TIKOL-421273 format. One record per residue (C-alpha): residue number from 1; x negated, y, z negated. Coordinates in steps of 0.05 Angstrom, whole numbers, plus 5000, padded with zeros to 4 digits. Example, Ala and Ser with C-alpha at 12.3 -4.5 7.8 and 13.67 -1.06 7.14 Angstrom:
BEGIN
1|4754|4910|4844
2|4727|4979|4857
//
This chain:
BEGIN
1|5076|5559|9345
2|5077|5573|9428
3|5049|5527|9465
4|4994|5562|9521
5|5017|5572|9597
6|4975|5511|9638
7|4953|5449|9599
8|4881|5459|9589
9|4835|5386|9592
10|4861|5321|9611
11|4873|5296|9543
12|4937|5341|9532
13|4973|5301|9584
14|4956|5247|9519
15|4981|5291|9479
16|5052|5298|9513
17|5053|5226|9540
18|5042|5194|9467
19|5091|5241|9430
20|5140|5229|9496
21|5139|5148|9484
22|5145|5164|9394
23|5194|5202|9398
24|5238|5151|9434
25|5204|5093|9375
26|5227|5108|9321
27|5297|5129|9343
28|5317|5062|9320
29|5300|5082|9246
30|5357|5135|9251
31|5399|5114|9192
32|5365|5079|9136
33|5300|5122|9144
34|5275|5188|9134
35|5243|5210|9194
36|5179|5247|9196
37|5155|5292|9248
38|5097|5330|9243
39|5065|5378|9301
40|4982|5398|9281
41|4965|5460|9312
42|4895|5481|9316
43|4864|5553|9328
44|4802|5591|9326
45|4812|5625|9257
46|4869|5575|9227
47|4907|5500|9230
48|4985|5504|9234
49|5026|5451|9201
50|5098|5433|9233
51|5139|5390|9195
52|5215|5372|9212
53|5246|5322|9160
54|5308|5283|9188
55|5341|5245|9140
56|5390|5188|9168
57|5452|5193|9137
58|5443|5120|9091
59|5378|5168|9052
60|5422|5224|9071
61|5448|5235|9000
62|5375|5210|8963
63|5336|5265|8999
64|5399|5320|8977
65|5401|5302|8909
66|5322|5310|8903
67|5325|5382|8932
68|5395|5399|8900
69|5358|5390|8814
70|5416|5417|8777
71|5471|5375|8823
72|5515|5455|8838
73|5528|5419|8905
74|5492|5478|8942
75|5420|5487|8953
76|5384|5556|8922
77|5319|5577|8940
78|5277|5568|8886
79|5307|5497|8892
80|5284|5503|8960
81|5218|5526|8944
82|5209|5465|8899
83|5228|5421|8941
84|5178|5443|9001
85|5129|5444|8934
86|5130|5376|8923
87|5132|5355|8990
88|5060|5386|9019
89|5032|5363|8943
90|5043|5287|8980
91|5003|5314|9041
92|4931|5331|9063
93|4896|5368|9117
94|4821|5362|9116
95|4770|5381|9166
96|4700|5341|9180
97|4720|5315|9109
98|4738|5384|9068
99|4806|5390|9043
100|4849|5439|9075
101|4902|5483|9018
102|4952|5493|9043
103|4999|5555|9041
104|5076|5556|9059
105|5100|5595|9108
106|5165|5581|9123
107|5221|5536|9119
108|5291|5520|9129
109|5342|5484|9109
110|5407|5449|9140
111|5480|5452|9099
112|5484|5391|9051
113|5545|5374|9104
114|5492|5375|9161
115|5444|5329|9117
116|5495|5274|9084
117|5528|5263|9157
118|5454|5254|9183
119|5444|5320|9225
120|5401|5365|9183
121|5332|5378|9200
122|5291|5406|9149
123|5224|5456|9171
124|5175|5468|9137
125|5113|5515|9153
126|5053|5512|9134
127|4985|5540|9150
128|4901|5541|9124
129|4845|5581|9136
130|4797|5542|9190
131|4732|5564|9218
132|4700|5511|9274
133|4634|5530|9288
134|4610|5502|9357
135|4612|5426|9367
136|4650|5368|9350
137|4702|5365|9299
138|4754|5325|9270
139|4811|5341|9232
140|4850|5285|9189
141|4919|5287|9161
142|4952|5242|9111
143|5033|5238|9096
144|5051|5205|9036
145|5118|5236|9018
146|5169|5188|9018
147|5125|5136|9053
148|5176|5075|9035
149|5227|5099|9070
150|5209|5138|9124
151|5202|5140|9197
152|5133|5188|9224
153|5118|5207|9278
154|5055|5255|9291
155|5025|5296|9346
156|4963|5359|9362
157|5001|5405|9400
158|4964|5427|9458
159|4909|5498|9436
160|4925|5563|9446
161|4850|5578|9454
162|4817|5558|9508
163|4761|5550|9470
164|4787|5484|9441
165|4797|5423|9474
166|4832|5356|9441
167|4798|5303|9458
168|4826|5237|9422
169|4879|5229|9370
170|4873|5168|9332
171|4935|5133|9287
172|4943|5085|9241
173|5007|5035|9247
174|5049|5078|9216
175|5027|5153|9238
176|5036|5174|9172
177|4955|5180|9175
178|4936|5219|9238
179|4860|5236|9262
180|4844|5289|9314
181|4776|5291|9353
182|4772|5365|9383
183|4710|5406|9402
184|4698|5486|9404
185|4661|5513|9458
186|4625|5586|9463
187|4657|5595|9521
188|4736|5576|9546
189|4744|5501|9566
190|4765|5503|9644
191|4834|5492|9656
192|4855|5450|9693
193|4919|5444|9752
194|4974|5422|9706
195|5040|5483|9702
196|5090|5470|9700
197|5078|5396|9657
198|5098|5423|9584
199|5178|5439|9617
200|5172|5374|9640
201|5153|5344|9576
202|5189|5400|9527
203|5258|5369|9575
204|5244|5300|9558
205|5213|5307|9484
206|5293|5335|9479
207|5325|5287|9512
208|5290|5237|9462
209|5302|5272|9408
210|5369|5273|9423
211|5385|5207|9430
212|5370|5215|9345
213|5441|5226|9345
214|5474|5180|9390
//
């Protein structure tokens, strides 16, 4: 999902700062935990979920074996698809208390060698229809996949739509649960002069992610 130019509310600045700080905070868990980074994009007609799974070296073998069900040393498309389905079964997304059915839109897997070296990122993208009426709403995420051996990072993306504004994000201590308070307006929210901040955030976030492997 591509971030639209310009940030549309003060809450967007909060989103970015929390993301960068949290990204640095999970770096200590890279060897013996599965890093799960989830990003939620709220649009006019849908919710997009982006999930990146990065197994640390110490847990990579377990994750690979979970995917490679026939133990032939390759990750077939059927095995990848089955694994993605198992992961999403442990993820619950709800809007104003109503559970939203997630549908896989795409996925990408690294080589087994990259996974075992702690450098492989499994990318899962899913989406669900959503029609939000005018006013205040809350979207909640609960991720229970591999919950005992993971480090979690969860954030909302800056909305593409000028009608949607993110006001607050509330997390549990582990960040496996996230509540996003947002509102939908009849007309676009007024933009604030934060042009260029998205680029700075992207650079800082990339630097924090790079530190995971140094």
